[in-house]
KOLMI-275659 format. One record per atom (N, C-alpha, C): z, x, y; residue in one letter. Coordinates in steps of 0.05 Angstrom, whole numbers, padded with zeros to 5 digits, always signed. Example, Ala and Ser with C-alpha at 12.3 -4.5 7.8 and 13.67 -1.06 7.14 Angstrom:
2
+00156+00264-00114A+00156+00246-00090A+00156+00264-00066A+00142+00257-00045S+00143+00273-00021S+00157+00258+00001S
REM end
This chain:
274
+02779+01574-02710M+02794+01550-02713M+02788+01531-02690M+02779+01506-02696K+02773+01487-02675K+02800+01476-02663K+02804+01481-02638T+02830+01474-02625T+02827+01454-02603T+02845+01434-02603L+02846+01414-02582L+02869+01421-02563L+02864+01420-02537F+02885+01424-02517F+02890+01398-02502F+02916+01390-02503V+02923+01364-02491V+02946+01369-02471V+02943+01358-02447T+02964+01361-02427T+02974+01333-02418T+03000+01332-02412D+03011+01310-02397D+03000+01312-02368D+03001+01290-02353L+02992+01292-02325L+03015+01296-02305L+03031+01275-02300D+03051+01276-02279D+03073+01296-02286D+03078+01315-02268G+03098+01335-02272G+03089+01358-02289G+03064+01357-02299T+03053+01378-02316T+03027+01389-02305T+03006+01373-02305L+02981+01382-02294L+02978+01375-02264L+02989+01352-02257L+02987+01343-02229L+03007+01356-02210L+02999+01358-02185T+03018+01367-02164T+03035+01344-02155T+03053+01349-02136K+03069+01328-02125K+03053+01308-02109K+03029+01315-02102E+03011+01296-02088E+02996+01278-02109E+03003+01280-02134Q+02992+01264-02156Q+02962+01269-02158Q+02954+01294-02159R+02926+01301-02163R+02925+01328-02177R+02901+01335-02187V+02896+01361-02198V+02887+01379-02175V+02899+01402-02172S+02893+01420-02150S+02864+01429-02151S+02853+01437-02129A+02826+01447-02127A+02823+01472-02145A+02844+01489-02146Y+02844+01513-02163Y+02841+01505-02192Y+02858+01486-02202S+02856+01478-02230S+02830+01465-02236S+02820+01447-02218C+02794+01434-02223C+02772+01455-02227C+02771+01474-02210E+02750+01494-02211E+02750+01510-02237E+02774+01520-02244H+02776+01537-02268H+02776+01522-02294H+02788+01498-02294L+02787+01482-02319L+02758+01472-02324L+02744+01464-02303N+02716+01455-02307N+02699+01478-02318N+02704+01503-02309R+02690+01525-02320R+02696+01529-02350R+02721+01526-02357L+02728+01529-02385L+02717+01506-02402L+02718+01482-02391I+02708+01459-02406I+02677+01462-02410I+02664+01471-02389G+02635+01476-02391G+02628+01497-02412G+02647+01516-02416A+02642+01536-02436A+02650+01528-02464A+02661+01503-02467G+02667+01493-02494G+02696+01486-02499G+02714+01489-02480L+02742+01483-02484L+02745+01453-02489L+02758+01445-02511L+02765+01417-02517L+02791+01411-02503L+02788+01400-02479F+02812+01395-02462F+02813+01366-02454F+02837+01354-02457T+02840+01326-02449T+02869+01322-02440T+02877+01297-02435F+02904+01291-02427F+02915+01267-02441F+02942+01266-02442A+02957+01243-02454A+02977+01235-02432A+02976+01210-02424T+02992+01201-02401T+03002+01173-02404T+03022+01166-02389A+03031+01138-02387A+03013+01122-02368A+02996+01135-02353R+02979+01121-02334R+02958+01104-02347R+02947+01086-02330S+02924+01069-02338S+02899+01086-02335S+02876+01074-02344A+02850+01087-02341A+02844+01092-02311A+02847+01071-02295E+02840+01074-02267E+02858+01093-02252E+02884+01092-02257S+02903+01110-02245S+02898+01139-02253S+02894+01143-02279A+02889+01170-02289A+02863+01181-02278A+02842+01164-02277K+02816+01173-02266K+02819+01182-02237K+02834+01167-02221N+02838+01174-02193N+02853+01200-02191N+02874+01203-02207A+02891+01227-02206A+02876+01252-02214A+02857+01249-02232T+02842+01273-02243T+02814+01275-02231T+02810+01262-02208S+02783+01263-02195S+02774+01292-02192S+02750+01297-02200G+02739+01324-02198G+02740+01340-02223G+02756+01330-02242L+02760+01344-02268L+02740+01332-02288L+02724+01348-02300N+02702+01338-02318N+02711+01336-02347N+02728+01316-02353I+02737+01312-02380I+02714+01300-02397I+02708+01313-02419K+02685+01305-02435K+02692+01291-02461K+02718+01291-02468I+02727+01278-02493I+02746+01256-02487I+02753+01238-02506P+02771+01216-02500P+02798+01225-02491P+02812+01206-02477V+02839+01211-02467V+02859+01191-02479V+02884+01198-02477V+02906+01181-02487V+02919+01168-02463V+02920+01142-02462L+02931+01127-02439L+02955+01111-02448L+02971+01102-02429Y+02995+01085-02435Y+03012+01097-02457Y+03016+01123-02456N+03033+01136-02476N+03024+01131-02505N+02997+01127-02508G+02986+01123-02535G+02978+01095-02540G+02982+01077-02522G+02974+01049-02526G+02944+01045-02527G+02929+01062-02512L+02900+01061-02511L+02889+01089-02514L+02867+01091-02529L+02851+01115-02531L+02824+01107-02518L+02816+01122-02497Y+02794+01113-02480Y+02775+01136-02475Y+02749+01130-02474D+02728+01149-02469D+02716+01143-02442D+02721+01159-02421F+02711+01155-02394F+02680+01157-02394F+02669+01173-02411N+02640+01178-02411N+02624+01155-02421N+02635+01139-02439T+02621+01116-02450T+02634+01089-02441T+02657+01091-02426D+02672+01067-02418D+02679+01050-02442D+02688+01063-02463Q+02695+01049-02488Q+02724+01055-02495Q+02738+01034-02505T+02764+01037-02517T+02761+01043-02546T+02771+01066-02555L+02768+01074-02583L+02790+01061-02600L+02813+01056-02588R+02836+01046-02603R+02856+01033-02584R+02866+01009-02592A+02886+00995-02576A+02907+00984-02594A+02933+00987-02586I+02955+00977-02602I+02969+00955-02585I+02970+00931-02596L+02978+00907-02582L+03005+00897-02592L+03019+00883-02574L+03044+00868-02581L+03037+00841-02592L+03051+00832-02612S+03047+00805-02623S+03058+00784-02603S+03051+00759-02608E+03061+00737-02591E+03092+00737-02592E+03103+00740-02616E+03132+00739-02620E+03145+00763-02606E+03133+00786-02607E+03144+00810-02595E+03145+00809-02565E+03123+00800-02553K+03122+00800-02524K+03141+00778-02513K+03144+00756-02527R+03163+00735-02519R+03192+00745-02521R+03198+00760-02542Y+03225+00771-02546Y+03231+00791-02524Y+03213+00808-02518I+03217+00828-02497I+03223+00815-02470I+03207+00795-02463L+03211+00781-02438L+03238+00767-02437L+03247+00755-02459D+03273+00742-02460D+03296+00762-02456D+03294+00785-02468V+03314+00806-02463V+03314+00814-02434V+03291+00819-02422L+03290+00827-02394L+03301+00805-02376L+03294+00780-02382N+03305+00758-02366N+03335+00757-02366N+03347+00764-02389S+03376+00762-02392S+03390+00783-02374S+03376+00803-02365F+03387+00823-02347F+03374+00822-02319F+03361+00799-02314N+03349+00794-02288N+03328+00816-02280N+03312+00824-02300I+03291+00844-02296I+03264+00830-02298I+03247+00835-02278H+03221+00823-02277H+03200+00845-02280H+03185+00844-02301P+03167+00867-02308P+03138+00863-02298P+03123+00885-02300F+03094+00884-02300F+03086+00881-02330F+03067+00864-02336A+03056+00862-02363A+03027+00871-02362A+03020+00891-02378Y+02993+00902-02379Y+02979+00889-02403Y+02955+00878-02397S+02941+00864-02418S+02911+00868-02415S+02897+00859-02436A+02867+00859-02436A+02858+00830-02434A+02840+00825-02415Q+02829+00799-02410Q+02799+00801-02406Q+02784+00789-02425E+02755+00789-02423E+02745+00818-02421E+02757+00835-02436G+02748+00863-02436G+02757+00880-02413G+02773+00868-02395K+02783+00882-02372K+02813+00886-02373K+02822+00908-02364E+02851+00913-02362E+02863+00898-02339E+02886+00885-02343K+02900+00870-02322K+02929+00880-02321K+02939+00882-02296V+02967+00886-02291V+02978+00862-02278V+02995+00847-02292K+03005+00821-02282K+03035+00822-02276K+03043+00807-02257W+03071+00804-02249W+03074+00777-02236W+03098+00766-02237I+03104+00741-02224I+03110+00745-02195I+03095+00732-02178V+03098+00736-02149V+03125+00726-02139V+03135+00739-02119E+03161+00734-02106E+03184+00741-02124E+03179+00757-02145R+03201+00768-02161R+03200+00798-02161R+03185+00810-02142E+03182+00839-02141E+03207+00853-02131E+03214+00875-02144T+03235+00892-02133T+03223+00910-02112T+03239+00924-02097E+03229+00942-02077E+03212+00964-02090E+03220+00973-02114G+03204+00993-02128G+03177+00982-02137G+03177+00957-02146M+03152+00944-02153M+03133+00942-02130M+03144+00936-02106R+03127+00934-02082R+03115+00961-02075R+03131+00982-02078R+03120+01009-02073R+03098+01015-02093R+03102+01008-02118Y+03082+01013-02139Y+03056+00998-02132Y+03058+00973-02123L+03035+00957-02116L+03021+00968-02091L+03037+00977-02072F+03025+00988-02047F+03008+01013-02053F+03018+01030-02071R+03004+01054-02077R+02978+01048-02092R+02976+01024-02104R+02953+01017-02120R+02937+00994-02108R+02942+00989-02082R+02928+00967-02069R+02898+00970-02071R+02885+00947-02075G+02856+00948-02077G+02846+00951-02106G+02863+00958-02125E+02854+00961-02152E+02847+00934-02164E+02824+00933-02178S+02814+00908-02189S+02832+00897-02212S+02848+00914-02224R+02864+00906-02247R+02889+00890-02239R+02897+00891-02213L+02921+00877-02205L+02916+00847-02205L+02935+00832-02219A+02931+00803-02223A+02957+00789-02220A+02966+00781-02196P+02991+00766-02193P+02989+00739-02206P+03011+00730-02218V+03012+00704-02231V+03037+00689-02222V+03039+00664-02231H+03061+00647-02221H+03079+00635-02243H+03074+00644-02267S+03091+00633-02289S+03093+00653-02312S+03113+00649-02329E+03115+00666-02352E+03093+00662-02372E+03083+00637-02373R+03060+00632-02391R+03036+00649-02383R+03030+00651-02358E+03008+00667-02348E+03014+00697-02353E+03039+00705-02349L+03046+00733-02352L+03041+00742-02380L+03047+00725-02400L+03045+00733-02428L+03018+00726-02441L+03000+00715-02426S+02974+00708-02437S+02957+00733-02441S+02936+00730-02456D+02918+00752-02463D+02932+00772-02482D+02920+00795-02485Y+02930+00815-02504Y+02947+00835-02490Y+02973+00831-02492V+02993+00848-02478V+02999+00872-02496V+02998+00896-02483F+03003+00920-02499F+03025+00938-02487F+03036+00929-02464Y+03055+00947-02450Y+03069+00932-02428Y+03096+00936-02427F+03112+00926-02405F+03123+00949-02389F+03124+00946-02363H+03133+00967-02344H+03153+00954-02325H+03177+00964-02324C+03198+00953-02307C+03206+00974-02287C+03210+00966-02262I+03219+00984-02240I+03242+00970-02226I+03265+00984-02225G+03288+00971-02213G+03312+00988-02212G+03335+00974-02209A+03361+00988-02207A+03369+00999-02234A+03381+01023-02233R+03388+01036-02258R+03407+01019-02275R+03426+01006-02262E+03446+00991-02278E+03434+00968-02294E+03414+00954-02283H+03401+00932-02297H+03383+00943-02320H+03367+00963-02313L+03348+00973-02333L+03362+00987-02356L+03384+01001-02350E+03398+01015-02371E+03410+00995-02391E+03420+00973-02382L+03431+00953-02400L+03410+00942-02419L+03386+00936-02408A+03364+00926-02425A+03355+00948-02444A+03354+00972-02435W+03345+00995-02451W+03364+00998-02475W+03390+00994-02471N+03409+00997-02493N+03406+00975-02514N+03392+00954-02508V+03385+00933-02528V+03359+00940-02541V+03338+00945-02525L+03311+00948-02536L+03307+00975-02551L+03321+00995-02543K+03316+01022-02555K+03323+01022-02585K+03340+01004-02594Y+03347+01003-02622Y+03329+00985-02639Y+03311+00971-02626D+03293+00953-02641D+03271+00970-02653D+03268+00969-02680P+03248+00986-02693P+03219+00979-02687P+03215+00956-02674R+03188+00947-02668R+03176+00961-02643R+03194+00973-02626F+03185+00982-02600F+03192+01011-02595F+03176+01023-02576I+03183+01047-02562I+03193+01039-02535I+03217+01047-02528C+03228+01040-02502C+03238+01065-02488C+03224+01072-02466I+03230+01097-02451I+03242+01090-02424I+03265+01103-02418F+03279+01098-02393F+03283+01124-02378F+03274+01125-02353H+03275+01150-02338H+03273+01145-02308H+03279+01165-02292Q+03275+01163-02263Q+03246+01169-02257Q+03235+01154-02238E+03207+01158-02231E+03203+01185-02218E+03180+01197-02224M+03174+01224-02216M+03174+01229-02186M+03163+01209-02171Y+03159+01214-02143Y+03177+01198-02124Y+03194+01181-02135Q+03212+01165-02120Q+03240+01165-02132Q+03259+01150-02121N+03285+01148-02132N+03288+01124-02151N+03266+01110-02155D+03266+01086-02173D+03271+01095-02202D+03281+01076-02218F+03283+01079-02246F+03262+01062-02260F+03251+01073-02281W+03230+01059-02296W+03238+01055-02325W+03229+01033-02336M+03232+01029-02365M+03204+01019-02375M+03195+01033-02396E+03168+01027-02407E+03172+01018-02436E+03159+00996-02444I+03163+00984-02470I+03135+00980-02483I+03131+00990-02507S+03106+00988-02520S+03110+00986-02550S+03090+00979-02566P+03093+00978-02595P+03101+01005-02606P+03116+01004-02628R+03125+01029-02641R+03103+01049-02647R+03079+01039-02654E+03057+01056-02661E+03044+01069-02636E+03051+01058-02612A+03038+01068-02588A+03053+01092-02577A+03047+01115-02588T+03060+01140-02579T+03039+01161-02573T+03047+01180-02556K+03029+01203-02551K+03024+01218-02578K+03044+01219-02595A+03040+01233-02620A+03018+01220-02636A+03018+01194-02639N+02997+01180-02654N+02970+01182-02640N+02970+01181-02614G+02945+01184-02599G+02933+01211-02603G+02949+01232-02601V+02939+01259-02604V+02930+01264-02633V+02945+01253-02652S+02937+01255-02680S+02910+01241-02686S+02906+01218-02673F+02880+01204-02675F+02858+01222-02664F+02862+01234-02641L+02842+01251-02629L+02836+01276-02646L+02857+01287-02658R+02853+01310-02675R+02833+01303-02697R+02838+01280-02710N+02820+01272-02732N+02793+01264-02722N+02792+01250-02700Y+02767+01240-02688Y+02748+01263-02681Y+02760+01285-02671L+02744+01308-02662L+02742+01329-02684L+02757+01326-02706G+02755+01345-02727G+02768+01372-02721G+02791+01371-02707C+02805+01395-02698C+02826+01404-02719C+02829+01430-02722E+02848+01440-02741E+02875+01447-02728E+02875+01449-02702K+02899+01457-02687K+02900+01442-02660K+02925+01436-02652V+02929+01423-02626V+02950+01438-02610V+02944+01444-02585V+02963+01457-02567V+02967+01437-02544V+02993+01432-02537C+02999+01412-02517C+03017+01423-02495C+03019+01408-02473F+03035+01416-02450F+03049+01391-02439F+03075+01394-02432G+03090+01371-02422G+03114+01379-02406G+03129+01358-02397D+03152+01364-02380D+03176+01346-02384D+03173+01323-02398T+03196+01305-02400T+03195+01288-02425T+03212+01266-02425A+03218+01251-02449A+03194+01240-02464A+03174+01230-02448N+03152+01217-02462N+03132+01238-02473N+03138+01263-02471D+03122+01284-02484D+03135+01294-02510D+03159+01286-02515S+03174+01297-02538S+03161+01292-02564S+03152+01267-02570D+03140+01262-02596D+03113+01276-02598D+03099+01280-02576M+03074+01295-02577M+03079+01324-02586M+03101+01335-02576F+03108+01362-02584F+03112+01364-02614F+03121+01342-02627D+03127+01343-02655D+03103+01346-02673D+03079+01338-02663V+03055+01338-02680V+03035+01361-02672V+03043+01378-02654C+03025+01400-02645C+03035+01427-02656C+03016+01443-02663E+03023+01470-02674E+03036+01487-02652E+03026+01484-02628E+03039+01498-02605E+03044+01479-02583E+03067+01481-02570K+03074+01463-02548K+03088+01479-02526K+03079+01474-02501Y+03089+01490-02479Y+03100+01471-02457Y+03124+01478-02448A+03137+01463-02426A+03132+01478-02400A+03126+01463-02379V+03123+01476-02353V+03151+01483-02343V+03152+01501-02324M+03177+01512-02314M+03195+01490-02303M+03183+01469-02291N+03199+01447-02280N+03206+01425-02300N+03202+01431-02326A+03208+01411-02347A+03238+01408-02352A+03245+01386-02365D+03273+01382-02373D+03281+01405-02391D+03306+01414-02389Q+03316+01437-02403Q+03314+01433-02434Q+03321+01409-02443W+03320+01404-02472W+03292+01405-02483W+03272+01398-02467L+03244+01401-02476L+03235+01430-02477L+03245+01446-02458K+03240+01474-02458K+03250+01487-02484K+03274+01478-02493E+03285+01489-02517E+03269+01481-02542E+03255+01459-02540K+03238+01449-02563K+03211+01462-02563K+03203+01474-02541A+03176+01485-02537A+03172+01512-02551A+03146+01518-02556T+03138+01544-02566T+03144+01565-02544T+03140+01556-02519G+03144+01574-02496G+03145+01559-02470G+03152+01572-02449V+03154+01560-02422V+03133+01573-02405V+03117+01557-02390I+03096+01567-02373I+03103+01562-02344I+03084+01567-02326G+03089+01564-02297G+03093+01535-02288G+03102+01532-02263Y+03107+01506-02251Y+03081+01490-02249Y+03084+01463-02249C+03061+01446-02244C+03049+01451-02216C+03066+01457-02197E+03057+01462-02170E+03042+01488-02167E+03044+01505-02187E+03031+01531-02187E+03009+01534-02208E+02998+01511-02216D+02975+01511-02235D+02983+01524-02262D+03007+01518-02271G+03017+01531-02296G+02999+01526-02320G+02990+01501-02324V+02973+01496-02348V+02947+01511-02346V+02934+01509-02323C+02908+01522-02320C+02910+01552-02323C+02930+01564-02311K+02933+01593-02313K+02939+01602-02342K+02955+01586-02357W+02960+01593-02385W+02934+01592-02401W+02918+01571-02396L+02893+01569-02411L+02874+01592-02404L+02873+01600-02379M+02856+01622-02372M+02865+01648-02385M+02891+01651-02389E+02901+01675-02401E+02902+01675-02432E+02907+01650-02443N+02913+01649-02472N+02897+01629-02488N+02887+01608-02474G+02877+01585-02489G+02849+01588-02499G+02832+01602-02485F+02804+01601-02492F+02789+01625-02480F+02771+01635-02495S+02754+01656-02485S+02725+01650-02492S+02707+01650-02473S+02679+01643-02478S+02664+01667-02488S
REM end
């Protein structure tokens, strides 16, 4: 049976240093070289995911932005993109403005990914986010809402105080046009809210890859809320030991901690034999 293995990154495959450990790189590359169909599904961008997985030889397409983009690092091609309409992105920004929330808008411009935000409206969490990504070519500060919403927007990312974000989340989460995820950031005390088109889910991204690669079975690994829908479309789903308790209850089984190479060790023991 042709099987696809898909892992979340942050909190699942990556360590707290936001990287794949040397141990996992070595053994996963050996398995991939022997034929393992292994990839990842993440909320990260292409550049951020590529940096975090440096040294890992992924040979098949990956799922980015929680399903907003399907991308092939080997050919530098986008296989699939799900965009917000003009009406949808204007509505989202109006809701965010009503709660004094200033987002990052992720868009495509002339074939290049851009992360835009209005200067001098950054929260402390946004400044930390930008500092960690300083020097990236996709960062594009703007000075107006018109510039923020220009081009093909496929994702909004908000970082700020829980009380503001939660109020907006309680509006947007009920809108059938969108996926709206609200959670505490993995590596800081900041709260994040991520907004994307309803079709942009890890579940849809993984299902696309299943068909694209002609796989009969999918096994996935995750740790938190944005992995839940992916669990729904996989024959087997495993939560790492550090995962949310409710996701563990939804899982086929619980594996080792992300800090202890849980995904890699499970694959070595169960996932594939050359």
